TILUMLO-898528 format. One record per atom (N, C-alpha, C): residue number from 1; residue in three letters; atom name; x, y, z. Coordinates in nm, 2 decimals. Layout:
BEGIN
NODE_NUM_ala_CA_X_Y_Z
...
// end
This chain:
BEGIN
NODE_1_met_N_0.08_-0.12_0.00
NODE_1_met_CA_0.00_0.00_0.00
NODE_1_met_C_0.09_0.12_0.00
NODE_2_lys_N_0.06_0.22_-0.09
NODE_2_lys_CA_0.14_0.34_-0.10
NODE_2_lys_C_0.12_0.43_0.01
NODE_3_gln_N_0.23_0.49_0.06
NODE_3_gln_CA_0.22_0.58_0.17
NODE_3_gln_C_0.19_0.72_0.12
NODE_4_thr_N_0.11_0.80_0.20
NODE_4_thr_CA_0.09_0.94_0.17
NODE_4_thr_C_0.21_1.02_0.20
NODE_5_lys_N_0.21_1.14_0.16
NODE_5_lys_CA_0.33_1.23_0.19
NODE_5_lys_C_0.33_1.25_0.34
NODE_6_lys_N_0.22_1.26_0.41
NODE_6_lys_CA_0.21_1.28_0.55
NODE_6_lys_C_0.27_1.16_0.62
NODE_7_glu_N_0.23_1.04_0.58
NODE_7_glu_CA_0.29_0.92_0.64
NODE_7_glu_C_0.44_0.90_0.62
NODE_8_arg_N_0.48_0.94_0.50
NODE_8_arg_CA_0.63_0.93_0.47
NODE_8_arg_C_0.70_1.03_0.56
NODE_9_thr_N_0.65_1.15_0.58
NODE_9_thr_CA_0.71_1.25_0.66
NODE_9_thr_C_0.71_1.21_0.81
NODE_10_gln_N_0.60_1.15_0.85
NODE_10_gln_CA_0.59_1.10_0.99
NODE_10_gln_C_0.70_0.99_1.01
NODE_11_lys_N_0.71_0.90_0.91
NODE_11_lys_CA_0.82_0.80_0.92
NODE_11_lys_C_0.96_0.86_0.93
NODE_12_glu_N_0.98_0.96_0.85
NODE_12_glu_CA_1.11_1.03_0.85
NODE_12_glu_C_1.14_1.09_0.99
NODE_13_ile_N_1.03_1.15_1.05
NODE_13_ile_CA_1.05_1.21_1.18
NODE_13_ile_C_1.07_1.11_1.29
NODE_14_ile_N_1.00_0.99_1.28
NODE_14_ile_CA_1.02_0.88_1.37
NODE_14_ile_C_1.16_0.83_1.36
NODE_15_glu_N_1.21_0.81_1.24
NODE_15_glu_CA_1.35_0.76_1.22
NODE_15_glu_C_1.45_0.85_1.28
NODE_16_ala_N_1.43_0.98_1.26
NODE_16_ala_CA_1.52_1.08_1.32
NODE_16_ala_C_1.52_1.07_1.47
NODE_17_ala_N_1.40_1.06_1.53
NODE_17_ala_CA_1.38_1.05_1.68
NODE_17_ala_C_1.45_0.92_1.73
NODE_18_lys_N_1.43_0.81_1.65
NODE_18_lys_CA_1.50_0.69_1.68
NODE_18_lys_C_1.65_0.70_1.69
NODE_19_asp_N_1.70_0.77_1.59
NODE_19_asp_CA_1.85_0.79_1.59
NODE_19_asp_C_1.89_0.87_1.71
NODE_20_ile_N_1.81_0.97_1.75
NODE_20_ile_CA_1.85_1.05_1.87
NODE_20_ile_C_1.85_0.96_1.99
NODE_21_ile_N_1.75_0.88_2.01
NODE_21_ile_CA_1.74_0.79_2.12
NODE_21_ile_C_1.86_0.69_2.13
NODE_22_his_N_1.89_0.63_2.02
NODE_22_his_CA_2.00_0.54_2.01
NODE_22_his_C_2.13_0.61_2.05
NODE_23_asp_N_2.15_0.73_2.00
NODE_23_asp_CA_2.28_0.81_2.02
NODE_23_asp_C_2.28_0.88_2.15
NODE_24_lys_N_2.17_0.94_2.19
NODE_24_lys_CA_2.18_1.03_2.31
NODE_24_lys_C_2.08_1.00_2.42
NODE_25_gly_N_1.98_0.91_2.40
NODE_25_gly_CA_1.88_0.88_2.50
NODE_25_gly_C_1.75_0.96_2.48
NODE_26_his_N_1.65_0.91_2.54
NODE_26_his_CA_1.52_0.97_2.52
NODE_26_his_C_1.50_1.11_2.57
NODE_27_glu_N_1.59_1.15_2.67
NODE_27_glu_CA_1.58_1.28_2.72
NODE_27_glu_C_1.62_1.39_2.62
NODE_28_ala_N_1.69_1.35_2.52
NODE_28_ala_CA_1.74_1.44_2.41
NODE_28_ala_C_1.63_1.47_2.30
NODE_29_val_N_1.52_1.39_2.31
NODE_29_val_CA_1.42_1.40_2.21
NODE_29_val_C_1.33_1.52_2.25
NODE_30_thr_N_1.35_1.63_2.19
NODE_30_thr_CA_1.27_1.75_2.22
NODE_30_thr_C_1.22_1.80_2.08
NODE_31_val_N_1.11_1.87_2.08
NODE_31_val_CA_1.05_1.92_1.95
NODE_31_val_C_1.16_2.01_1.88
NODE_32_arg_N_1.22_2.09_1.96
NODE_32_arg_CA_1.32_2.18_1.90
NODE_32_arg_C_1.44_2.11_1.83
NODE_33_tyr_N_1.49_2.01_1.91
NODE_33_tyr_CA_1.60_1.93_1.86
NODE_33_tyr_C_1.56_1.85_1.74
NODE_34_leu_N_1.44_1.79_1.74
NODE_34_leu_CA_1.39_1.71_1.63
NODE_34_leu_C_1.37_1.80_1.51
NODE_35_ala_N_1.32_1.92_1.53
NODE_35_ala_CA_1.31_2.02_1.42
NODE_35_ala_C_1.44_2.05_1.36
NODE_36_glu_N_1.54_2.07_1.44
NODE_36_glu_CA_1.68_2.10_1.39
NODE_36_glu_C_1.73_1.98_1.31
NODE_37_val_N_1.71_1.86_1.36
NODE_37_val_CA_1.77_1.74_1.29
NODE_37_val_C_1.69_1.71_1.16
NODE_38_thr_N_1.56_1.73_1.16
NODE_38_thr_CA_1.48_1.70_1.04
NODE_38_thr_C_1.47_1.81_0.94
NODE_39_gly_N_1.50_1.93_0.99
NODE_39_gly_CA_1.49_2.05_0.90
NODE_39_gly_C_1.35_2.11_0.89
NODE_40_tyr_N_1.25_2.05_0.97
NODE_40_tyr_CA_1.12_2.10_0.97
NODE_40_tyr_C_1.11_2.21_1.09
NODE_41_ser_N_1.02_2.30_1.08
NODE_41_ser_CA_1.00_2.40_1.19
NODE_41_ser_C_0.94_2.32_1.30
NODE_42_tyr_N_0.96_2.36_1.42
NODE_42_tyr_CA_0.91_2.28_1.53
NODE_42_tyr_C_0.75_2.30_1.54
NODE_43_thr_N_0.70_2.41_1.49
NODE_43_thr_CA_0.55_2.42_1.48
NODE_43_thr_C_0.50_2.33_1.37
NODE_44_asn_N_0.58_2.31_1.27
NODE_44_asn_CA_0.53_2.22_1.16
NODE_44_asn_C_0.53_2.07_1.21
NODE_45_leu_N_0.61_2.04_1.30
NODE_45_leu_CA_0.60_1.90_1.36
NODE_45_leu_C_0.47_1.87_1.42
NODE_46_tyr_N_0.40_1.97_1.47
NODE_46_tyr_CA_0.27_1.94_1.53
NODE_46_tyr_C_0.16_1.91_1.43
NODE_47_tyr_N_0.19_1.94_1.30
NODE_47_tyr_CA_0.10_1.90_1.19
NODE_47_tyr_C_0.10_1.75_1.18
NODE_48_tyr_N_0.22_1.69_1.20
NODE_48_tyr_CA_0.24_1.55_1.18
NODE_48_tyr_C_0.21_1.46_1.31
NODE_49_phe_N_0.22_1.53_1.42
NODE_49_phe_CA_0.19_1.46_1.55
NODE_49_phe_C_0.12_1.56_1.64
NODE_50_lys_N_0.01_1.51_1.70
NODE_50_lys_CA_-0.07_1.60_1.78
NODE_50_lys_C_0.01_1.67_1.89
NODE_51_asp_N_0.09_1.59_1.96
NODE_51_asp_CA_0.18_1.65_2.06
NODE_51_asp_C_0.30_1.56_2.08
NODE_52_val_N_0.38_1.59_2.18
NODE_52_val_CA_0.51_1.52_2.20
NODE_52_val_C_0.47_1.37_2.24
NODE_53_asn_N_0.37_1.36_2.33
NODE_53_asn_CA_0.33_1.22_2.37
NODE_53_asn_C_0.29_1.14_2.25
NODE_54_ala_N_0.21_1.19_2.16
NODE_54_ala_CA_0.17_1.12_2.04
NODE_54_ala_C_0.29_1.07_1.96
NODE_55_leu_N_0.39_1.16_1.94
NODE_55_leu_CA_0.51_1.13_1.87
NODE_55_leu_C_0.59_1.02_1.94
NODE_56_leu_N_0.61_1.03_2.07
NODE_56_leu_CA_0.69_0.93_2.15
NODE_56_leu_C_0.61_0.80_2.16
NODE_57_trp_N_0.48_0.80_2.16
NODE_57_trp_CA_0.40_0.68_2.16
NODE_57_trp_C_0.42_0.61_2.03
NODE_58_thr_N_0.41_0.68_1.92
NODE_58_thr_CA_0.43_0.62_1.79
NODE_58_thr_C_0.57_0.57_1.78
NODE_59_leu_N_0.67_0.64_1.83
NODE_59_leu_CA_0.81_0.60_1.83
NODE_59_leu_C_0.83_0.47_1.90
NODE_60_arg_N_0.77_0.46_2.02
NODE_60_arg_CA_0.78_0.34_2.10
NODE_60_arg_C_0.73_0.22_2.03
NODE_61_leu_N_0.61_0.23_1.97
NODE_61_leu_CA_0.55_0.12_1.89
NODE_61_leu_C_0.65_0.08_1.78
NODE_62_asp_N_0.70_0.18_1.71
NODE_62_asp_CA_0.79_0.15_1.60
NODE_62_asp_C_0.92_0.08_1.65
NODE_63_met_N_0.97_0.12_1.77
NODE_63_met_CA_1.09_0.06_1.82
NODE_63_met_C_1.06_-0.08_1.87
NODE_64_ile_N_0.94_-0.11_1.92
NODE_64_ile_CA_0.90_-0.24_1.96
NODE_64_ile_C_0.90_-0.33_1.84
NODE_65_glu_N_0.84_-0.28_1.73
NODE_65_glu_CA_0.84_-0.35_1.60
NODE_65_glu_C_0.99_-0.39_1.56
NODE_66_asp_N_1.08_-0.29_1.58
NODE_66_asp_CA_1.22_-0.32_1.54
NODE_66_asp_C_1.27_-0.43_1.63
NODE_67_met_N_1.24_-0.43_1.76
NODE_67_met_CA_1.29_-0.53_1.85
NODE_67_met_C_1.23_-0.67_1.81
NODE_68_ile_N_1.10_-0.68_1.79
NODE_68_ile_CA_1.04_-0.80_1.75
NODE_68_ile_C_1.10_-0.86_1.62
NODE_69_thr_N_1.13_-0.77_1.52
NODE_69_thr_CA_1.19_-0.81_1.40
NODE_69_thr_C_1.33_-0.87_1.42
NODE_70_glu_N_1.41_-0.80_1.50
NODE_70_glu_CA_1.54_-0.85_1.53
NODE_70_glu_C_1.54_-0.98_1.60
NODE_71_leu_N_1.45_-0.99_1.71
NODE_71_leu_CA_1.45_-1.11_1.79
NODE_71_leu_C_1.39_-1.23_1.71
NODE_72_thr_N_1.29_-1.21_1.63
NODE_72_thr_CA_1.23_-1.32_1.56
NODE_72_thr_C_1.32_-1.37_1.44
NODE_73_ser_N_1.42_-1.29_1.41
NODE_73_ser_CA_1.52_-1.33_1.30
NODE_73_ser_C_1.62_-1.44_1.36
NODE_74_ile_N_1.62_-1.46_1.49
NODE_74_ile_CA_1.71_-1.55_1.55
NODE_74_ile_C_1.63_-1.68_1.58
NODE_75_ser_N_1.69_-1.79_1.56
NODE_75_ser_CA_1.63_-1.92_1.59
NODE_75_ser_C_1.67_-1.96_1.73
NODE_76_phe_N_1.56_-1.99_1.81
NODE_76_phe_CA_1.59_-2.03_1.95
NODE_76_phe_C_1.57_-2.18_1.97
NODE_77_lys_N_1.54_-2.25_1.86
NODE_77_lys_CA_1.51_-2.39_1.86
NODE_77_lys_C_1.63_-2.47_1.92
NODE_78_lys_N_1.59_-2.55_2.03
NODE_78_lys_CA_1.69_-2.64_2.09
NODE_78_lys_C_1.62_-2.77_2.12
NODE_79_asp_N_1.69_-2.88_2.14
NODE_79_asp_CA_1.63_-3.00_2.18
NODE_79_asp_C_1.57_-3.00_2.32
NODE_80_asp_N_1.63_-2.92_2.41
NODE_80_asp_CA_1.58_-2.91_2.55
NODE_80_asp_C_1.50_-2.78_2.55
NODE_81_pro_N_1.37_-2.79_2.59
NODE_81_pro_CA_1.28_-2.67_2.59
NODE_81_pro_C_1.33_-2.57_2.70
NODE_82_val_N_1.39_-2.61_2.80
NODE_82_val_CA_1.44_-2.52_2.90
NODE_82_val_C_1.56_-2.44_2.84
NODE_83_glu_N_1.65_-2.50_2.77
NODE_83_glu_CA_1.76_-2.44_2.70
NODE_83_glu_C_1.70_-2.34_2.59
NODE_84_glu_N_1.59_-2.38_2.53
NODE_84_glu_CA_1.53_-2.29_2.43
NODE_84_glu_C_1.47_-2.16_2.50
NODE_85_ile_N_1.41_-2.18_2.61
NODE_85_ile_CA_1.36_-2.06_2.69
NODE_85_ile_C_1.48_-1.97_2.73
NODE_86_leu_N_1.59_-2.03_2.78
NODE_86_leu_CA_1.70_-1.95_2.81
NODE_86_leu_C_1.76_-1.88_2.69
NODE_87_gly_N_1.77_-1.95_2.58
NODE_87_gly_CA_1.82_-1.89_2.46
NODE_87_gly_C_1.74_-1.77_2.42
NODE_88_ala_N_1.61_-1.78_2.43
NODE_88_ala_CA_1.52_-1.66_2.39
NODE_88_ala_C_1.55_-1.54_2.48
NODE_89_phe_N_1.55_-1.57_2.61
NODE_89_phe_CA_1.57_-1.46_2.71
NODE_89_phe_C_1.72_-1.41_2.70
NODE_90_phe_N_1.81_-1.49_2.67
NODE_90_phe_CA_1.95_-1.44_2.65
NODE_90_phe_C_1.95_-1.34_2.53
NODE_91_cys_N_1.88_-1.37_2.42
NODE_91_cys_CA_1.87_-1.28_2.31
NODE_91_cys_C_1.81_-1.15_2.35
NODE_92_tyr_N_1.70_-1.16_2.43
NODE_92_tyr_CA_1.63_-1.04_2.48
NODE_92_tyr_C_1.73_-0.95_2.56
NODE_93_thr_N_1.81_-1.02_2.65
NODE_93_thr_CA_1.91_-0.95_2.73
NODE_93_thr_C_2.02_-0.89_2.64
NODE_94_asp_N_2.07_-0.96_2.54
NODE_94_asp_CA_2.17_-0.91_2.44
NODE_94_asp_C_2.11_-0.79_2.37
NODE_95_tyr_N_1.99_-0.79_2.33
NODE_95_tyr_CA_1.93_-0.68_2.26
NODE_95_tyr_C_1.94_-0.55_2.34
NODE_96_phe_N_1.90_-0.56_2.46
NODE_96_phe_CA_1.90_-0.43_2.54
NODE_96_phe_C_2.05_-0.39_2.58
NODE_97_phe_N_2.14_-0.49_2.59
NODE_97_phe_CA_2.28_-0.44_2.62
NODE_97_phe_C_2.34_-0.38_2.49
NODE_98_lys_N_2.29_-0.42_2.38
NODE_98_lys_CA_2.33_-0.36_2.25
NODE_98_lys_C_2.26_-0.23_2.23
NODE_99_his_N_2.14_-0.21_2.29
NODE_99_his_CA_2.06_-0.08_2.27
NODE_99_his_C_2.02_-0.04_2.41
NODE_100_pro_N_2.11_0.00_2.50
NODE_100_pro_CA_2.07_0.04_2.64
NODE_100_pro_C_1.97_0.16_2.64
NODE_101_asn_N_1.99_0.25_2.55
NODE_101_asn_CA_1.90_0.37_2.55
NODE_101_asn_C_1.76_0.33_2.51
NODE_102_val_N_1.74_0.22_2.43
NODE_102_val_CA_1.61_0.17_2.40
NODE_102_val_C_1.54_0.12_2.53
NODE_103_phe_N_1.61_0.04_2.61
NODE_103_phe_CA_1.56_-0.01_2.73
NODE_103_phe_C_1.52_0.11_2.82
NODE_104_arg_N_1.60_0.21_2.84
NODE_104_arg_CA_1.57_0.33_2.92
NODE_104_arg_C_1.44_0.40_2.87
NODE_105_phe_N_1.43_0.41_2.74
NODE_105_phe_CA_1.32_0.47_2.68
NODE_105_phe_C_1.19_0.39_2.71
NODE_106_phe_N_1.20_0.26_2.69
NODE_106_phe_CA_1.08_0.18_2.71
NODE_106_phe_C_1.03_0.18_2.86
NODE_107_tyr_N_1.13_0.18_2.95
NODE_107_tyr_CA_1.10_0.15_3.09
NODE_107_tyr_C_1.11_0.28_3.18
NODE_108_phe_N_1.18_0.38_3.14
NODE_108_phe_CA_1.19_0.50_3.22
NODE_108_phe_C_1.10_0.62_3.18
NODE_109_tyr_N_1.06_0.62_3.05
NODE_109_tyr_CA_0.98_0.73_3.01
NODE_109_tyr_C_0.83_0.71_3.05
NODE_110_pro_N_0.77_0.81_3.10
NODE_110_pro_CA_0.63_0.79_3.15
NODE_110_pro_C_0.53_0.81_3.03
NODE_111_phe_N_0.51_0.70_2.95
NODE_111_phe_CA_0.41_0.71_2.84
NODE_111_phe_C_0.27_0.72_2.88
NODE_112_val_N_0.19_0.79_2.80
NODE_112_val_CA_0.05_0.80_2.82
NODE_112_val_C_-0.01_0.74_2.70
NODE_113_gln_N_-0.08_0.63_2.71
NODE_113_gln_CA_-0.14_0.56_2.60
NODE_113_gln_C_-0.26_0.65_2.55
NODE_114_pro_N_-0.26_0.68_2.42
NODE_114_pro_CA_-0.37_0.76_2.36
NODE_114_pro_C_-0.50_0.68_2.38
NODE_115_glu_N_-0.61_0.75_2.41
NODE_115_glu_CA_-0.74_0.69_2.43
NODE_115_glu_C_-0.78_0.61_2.31
NODE_116_gly_N_-0.82_0.49_2.33
NODE_116_gly_CA_-0.88_0.41_2.22
NODE_116_gly_C_-0.77_0.34_2.13
NODE_117_asp_N_-0.64_0.36_2.17
NODE_117_asp_CA_-0.53_0.30_2.09
NODE_117_asp_C_-0.49_0.17_2.15
NODE_118_asp_N_-0.52_0.06_2.08
NODE_118_asp_CA_-0.49_-0.08_2.13
NODE_118_asp_C_-0.36_-0.13_2.06
NODE_119_ser_N_-0.29_-0.05_1.99
NODE_119_ser_CA_-0.17_-0.10_1.92
NODE_119_ser_C_-0.07_-0.16_2.01
NODE_120_tyr_N_-0.05_-0.11_2.13
NODE_120_tyr_CA_0.05_-0.16_2.22
NODE_120_tyr_C_0.01_-0.30_2.26
NODE_121_gln_N_-0.12_-0.32_2.29
NODE_121_gln_CA_-0.16_-0.46_2.34
NODE_121_gln_C_-0.14_-0.56_2.23
NODE_122_lys_N_-0.16_-0.52_2.10
NODE_122_lys_CA_-0.14_-0.61_1.99
NODE_122_lys_C_0.00_-0.65_1.97
NODE_123_leu_N_0.09_-0.55_1.99
NODE_123_leu_CA_0.23_-0.57_1.98
NODE_123_leu_C_0.28_-0.66_2.09
NODE_124_glu_N_0.23_-0.63_2.21
NODE_124_glu_CA_0.26_-0.71_2.33
NODE_124_glu_C_0.23_-0.86_2.30
NODE_125_gln_N_0.11_-0.89_2.24
NODE_125_gln_CA_0.07_-1.03_2.21
NODE_125_gln_C_0.17_-1.09_2.12
NODE_126_arg_N_0.21_-1.01_2.01
NODE_126_arg_CA_0.31_-1.06_1.92
NODE_126_arg_C_0.44_-1.09_1.98
NODE_127_phe_N_0.48_-1.00_2.07
NODE_127_phe_CA_0.61_-1.02_2.15
NODE_127_phe_C_0.61_-1.14_2.23
NODE_128_his_N_0.50_-1.16_2.31
NODE_128_his_CA_0.49_-1.28_2.39
NODE_128_his_C_0.48_-1.41_2.31
NODE_129_ser_N_0.42_-1.40_2.19
NODE_129_ser_CA_0.41_-1.53_2.11
NODE_129_ser_C_0.55_-1.58_2.07
NODE_130_met_N_0.65_-1.50_2.08
NODE_130_met_CA_0.79_-1.54_2.04
NODE_130_met_C_0.83_-1.66_2.12
NODE_131_trp_N_0.80_-1.66_2.25
NODE_131_trp_CA_0.84_-1.78_2.34
NODE_131_trp_C_0.73_-1.87_2.38
NODE_132_gln_N_0.61_-1.84_2.32
NODE_132_gln_CA_0.49_-1.93_2.35
NODE_132_gln_C_0.52_-2.07_2.31
NODE_133_thr_N_0.58_-2.09_2.20
NODE_133_thr_CA_0.60_-2.23_2.15
NODE_133_thr_C_0.69_-2.30_2.25
NODE_134_ser_N_0.79_-2.23_2.30
NODE_134_ser_CA_0.88_-2.29_2.40
NODE_134_ser_C_0.81_-2.33_2.52
NODE_135_phe_N_0.72_-2.25_2.57
NODE_135_phe_CA_0.64_-2.28_2.69
NODE_135_phe_C_0.55_-2.40_2.66
NODE_136_ile_N_0.49_-2.40_2.55
NODE_136_ile_CA_0.41_-2.52_2.51
NODE_136_ile_C_0.48_-2.65_2.52
NODE_137_arg_N_0.61_-2.65_2.47
NODE_137_arg_CA_0.69_-2.77_2.48
NODE_137_arg_C_0.72_-2.81_2.63
NODE_138_leu_N_0.73_-2.71_2.71
NODE_138_leu_CA_0.75_-2.74_2.86
NODE_138_leu_C_0.63_-2.81_2.91
NODE_139_ile_N_0.51_-2.77_2.87
NODE_139_ile_CA_0.39_-2.84_2.91
NODE_139_ile_C_0.39_-2.98_2.86
NODE_140_gln_N_0.41_-2.99_2.73
NODE_140_gln_CA_0.41_-3.13_2.67
NODE_140_gln_C_0.51_-3.22_2.73
NODE_141_glu_N_0.62_-3.17_2.78
NODE_141_glu_CA_0.72_-3.26_2.84
NODE_141_glu_C_0.70_-3.27_2.99
NODE_142_gly_N_0.59_-3.22_3.04
NODE_142_gly_CA_0.56_-3.23_3.19
NODE_142_gly_C_0.64_-3.15_3.28
NODE_143_ile_N_0.71_-3.05_3.23
NODE_143_ile_CA_0.79_-2.97_3.31
NODE_143_ile_C_0.71_-2.86_3.39
NODE_144_ile_N_0.60_-2.82_3.33
NODE_144_ile_CA_0.52_-2.72_3.38
NODE_144_ile_C_0.37_-2.74_3.35
NODE_145_gln_N_0.28_-2.69_3.43
NODE_145_gln_CA_0.14_-2.70_3.40
NODE_145_gln_C_0.09_-2.58_3.33
NODE_146_thr_N_-0.01_-2.60_3.25
NODE_146_thr_CA_-0.07_-2.49_3.17
NODE_146_thr_C_-0.10_-2.37_3.26
NODE_147_glu_N_-0.17_-2.39_3.37
NODE_147_glu_CA_-0.21_-2.28_3.46
NODE_147_glu_C_-0.09_-2.20_3.52
NODE_148_asp_N_0.03_-2.26_3.51
NODE_148_asp_CA_0.14_-2.19_3.57
NODE_148_asp_C_0.22_-2.11_3.47
NODE_149_ile_N_0.19_-2.12_3.35
NODE_149_ile_CA_0.27_-2.05_3.24
NODE_149_ile_C_0.28_-1.90_3.27
NODE_150_glu_N_0.16_-1.84_3.29
NODE_150_glu_CA_0.16_-1.69_3.31
NODE_150_glu_C_0.25_-1.64_3.43
NODE_151_val_N_0.23_-1.71_3.54
NODE_151_val_CA_0.31_-1.66_3.66
NODE_151_val_C_0.46_-1.69_3.64
NODE_152_val_N_0.49_-1.81_3.58
NODE_152_val_CA_0.63_-1.84_3.56
NODE_152_val_C_0.70_-1.74_3.46
NODE_153_ala_N_0.62_-1.72_3.35
NODE_153_ala_CA_0.68_-1.63_3.25
NODE_153_ala_C_0.70_-1.49_3.30
NODE_154_lys_N_0.60_-1.44_3.38
NODE_154_lys_CA_0.61_-1.31_3.44
NODE_154_lys_C_0.73_-1.30_3.54
NODE_155_thr_N_0.74_-1.41_3.62
NODE_155_thr_CA_0.85_-1.42_3.72
NODE_155_thr_C_0.99_-1.40_3.64
NODE_156_ile_N_1.00_-1.47_3.53
NODE_156_ile_CA_1.13_-1.46_3.46
NODE_156_ile_C_1.15_-1.33_3.40
NODE_157_ile_N_1.04_-1.27_3.33
NODE_157_ile_CA_1.06_-1.15_3.26
NODE_157_ile_C_1.08_-1.03_3.36
NODE_158_tyr_N_1.00_-1.03_3.47
NODE_158_tyr_CA_1.02_-0.92_3.57
NODE_158_tyr_C_1.16_-0.93_3.64
NODE_159_ala_N_1.20_-1.05_3.67
NODE_159_ala_CA_1.34_-1.06_3.73
NODE_159_ala_C_1.44_-1.02_3.63
NODE_160_leu_N_1.43_-1.06_3.50
NODE_160_leu_CA_1.52_-1.02_3.40
NODE_160_leu_C_1.53_-0.86_3.38
NODE_161_gln_N_1.41_-0.80_3.37
NODE_161_gln_CA_1.40_-0.66_3.35
NODE_161_gln_C_1.46_-0.59_3.47
NODE_162_gly_N_1.43_-0.64_3.59
NODE_162_gly_CA_1.49_-0.58_3.71
NODE_162_gly_C_1.64_-0.59_3.72
NODE_163_met_N_1.70_-0.70_3.67
NODE_163_met_CA_1.84_-0.71_3.67
NODE_163_met_C_1.90_-0.62_3.56
NODE_164_ile_N_1.84_-0.61_3.45
NODE_164_ile_CA_1.89_-0.51_3.35
NODE_164_ile_C_1.88_-0.37_3.40
NODE_165_met_N_1.77_-0.34_3.47
NODE_165_met_CA_1.75_-0.20_3.52
NODE_165_met_C_1.86_-0.17_3.62
NODE_166_leu_N_1.90_-0.27_3.71
NODE_166_leu_CA_2.00_-0.25_3.80
NODE_166_leu_C_2.14_-0.23_3.73
NODE_167_ser_N_2.16_-0.30_3.63
NODE_167_ser_CA_2.28_-0.29_3.55
NODE_167_ser_C_2.29_-0.15_3.49
NODE_168_phe_N_2.18_-0.10_3.44
NODE_168_phe_CA_2.18_0.03_3.37
NODE_168_phe_C_2.17_0.15_3.47
NODE_169_ser_N_2.15_0.12_3.59
NODE_169_ser_CA_2.13_0.23_3.69
NODE_169_ser_C_2.27_0.29_3.71
NODE_170_ser_N_2.27_0.39_3.80
NODE_170_ser_CA_2.40_0.46_3.82
NODE_170_ser_C_2.50_0.36_3.89
NODE_171_asn_N_2.45_0.26_3.96
NODE_171_asn_CA_2.54_0.16_4.02
NODE_171_asn_C_2.62_0.08_3.91
NODE_172_gly_N_2.54_0.02_3.82
NODE_172_gly_CA_2.61_-0.04_3.70
NODE_172_gly_C_2.70_-0.16_3.74
NODE_173_ala_N_2.68_-0.22_3.86
NODE_173_ala_CA_2.77_-0.32_3.90
NODE_173_ala_C_2.74_-0.46_3.83
NODE_174_thr_N_2.62_-0.48_3.79
NODE_174_thr_CA_2.57_-0.60_3.73
NODE_174_thr_C_2.61_-0.60_3.59
NODE_175_gln_N_2.68_-0.70_3.54
NODE_175_gln_CA_2.72_-0.71_3.40
NODE_175_gln_C_2.63_-0.81_3.33
NODE_176_lys_N_2.63_-0.81_3.20
NODE_176_lys_CA_2.55_-0.90_3.12
NODE_176_lys_C_2.57_-1.04_3.15
NODE_177_glu_N_2.69_-1.09_3.16
NODE_177_glu_CA_2.71_-1.23_3.19
NODE_177_glu_C_2.66_-1.27_3.33
NODE_178_asp_N_2.67_-1.17_3.43
NODE_178_asp_CA_2.61_-1.20_3.56
NODE_178_asp_C_2.46_-1.22_3.55
NODE_179_ile_N_2.40_-1.14_3.47
NODE_179_ile_CA_2.25_-1.15_3.45
NODE_179_ile_C_2.22_-1.28_3.39
NODE_180_lys_N_2.29_-1.32_3.29
NODE_180_lys_CA_2.27_-1.46_3.23
NODE_180_lys_C_2.29_-1.57_3.33
NODE_181_asp_N_2.39_-1.56_3.41
NODE_181_asp_CA_2.42_-1.66_3.52
NODE_181_asp_C_2.30_-1.67_3.61
NODE_182_glu_N_2.25_-1.55_3.66
NODE_182_glu_CA_2.14_-1.55_3.75
NODE_182_glu_C_2.01_-1.60_3.68
NODE_183_leu_N_1.99_-1.57_3.56
NODE_183_leu_CA_1.88_-1.62_3.48
NODE_183_leu_C_1.88_-1.77_3.47
NODE_184_ile_N_2.00_-1.83_3.45
NODE_184_ile_CA_2.01_-1.97_3.45
NODE_184_ile_C_1.96_-2.03_3.58
NODE_185_lys_N_2.01_-1.98_3.69
NODE_185_lys_CA_1.97_-2.03_3.82
NODE_185_lys_C_1.82_-2.02_3.84
NODE_186_leu_N_1.76_-1.90_3.81
NODE_186_leu_CA_1.62_-1.88_3.83
NODE_186_leu_C_1.54_-1.98_3.74
NODE_187_val_N_1.57_-1.99_3.62
NODE_187_val_CA_1.50_-2.08_3.53
NODE_187_val_C_1.51_-2.22_3.57
NODE_188_asn_N_1.63_-2.27_3.61
NODE_188_asn_CA_1.65_-2.40_3.66
NODE_188_asn_C_1.57_-2.43_3.79
NODE_189_tyr_N_1.57_-2.33_3.87
NODE_189_tyr_CA_1.50_-2.34_4.00
NODE_189_tyr_C_1.35_-2.35_3.97
NODE_190_leu_N_1.29_-2.26_3.89
NODE_190_leu_CA_1.15_-2.26_3.86
NODE_190_leu_C_1.11_-2.39_3.79
NODE_191_phe_N_1.18_-2.44_3.69
NODE_191_phe_CA_1.14_-2.56_3.62
NODE_191_phe_C_1.17_-2.69_3.69
NODE_192_asn_N_1.28_-2.69_3.77
NODE_192_asn_CA_1.30_-2.81_3.85
NODE_192_asn_C_1.20_-2.83_3.96
NODE_193_lys_N_1.17_-2.71_4.02
NODE_193_lys_CA_1.08_-2.71_4.13
NODE_193_lys_C_0.94_-2.76_4.08
NODE_194_asn_N_0.90_-2.70_3.97
NODE_194_asn_CA_0.77_-2.74_3.91
NODE_194_asn_C_0.77_-2.89_3.88
NODE_195_lys_N_0.87_-2.94_3.82
NODE_195_lys_CA_0.88_-3.08_3.78
NODE_195_lys_C_0.87_-3.17_3.90
NODE_196_arg_N_0.93_-3.13_4.01
NODE_196_arg_CA_0.92_-3.21_4.13
NODE_196_arg_C_0.78_-3.22_4.19
NODE_197_asn_N_0.70_-3.11_4.16
NODE_197_asn_CA_0.57_-3.11_4.22
NODE_197_asn_C_0.47_-3.18_4.14
NODE_198_tyr_N_0.50_-3.24_4.02
NODE_198_tyr_CA_0.40_-3.30_3.94
NODE_198_tyr_C_0.40_-3.45_3.95
// end
């Protein structure tokens, strides 16, 4: 489907904002700086986006798409479903260590979801479906029960995000390999404990 001039310009602005985030962080994305980088007047930017929140919300969705595209291009398939889960979450960890400003943007910026916009929920479903197959294999092999998937998945992802956040904080003592080691312990504990209970 052919893009309109407005859609092409919006994409150009989003790409410029994305570059700013990768290079300088989300704090550097201001209307004035974006106008300077893109060559549009800052008042003209409001023709393409209602306000800064609308721009940053659209940018966030676009960057989640980028992450999904990059992560789905990697094969996580392993003989052992636990190793497969670990591989998927290792790639997730690697992605944010490669793009720390993206993590900060996703988790430190106070987004306001535009009313009636369910785009984020749809992307979140696509994102979670990346490891759904691995979790289904865990059920099939008797390692976990269906009703436990949500709590186990959330435990892993919240622990992982917390460790990444600690690493990116001013403390910065936690390194990527430390996070992966801790993740291995957590995953083995969760799945071995669940297996013993069945």
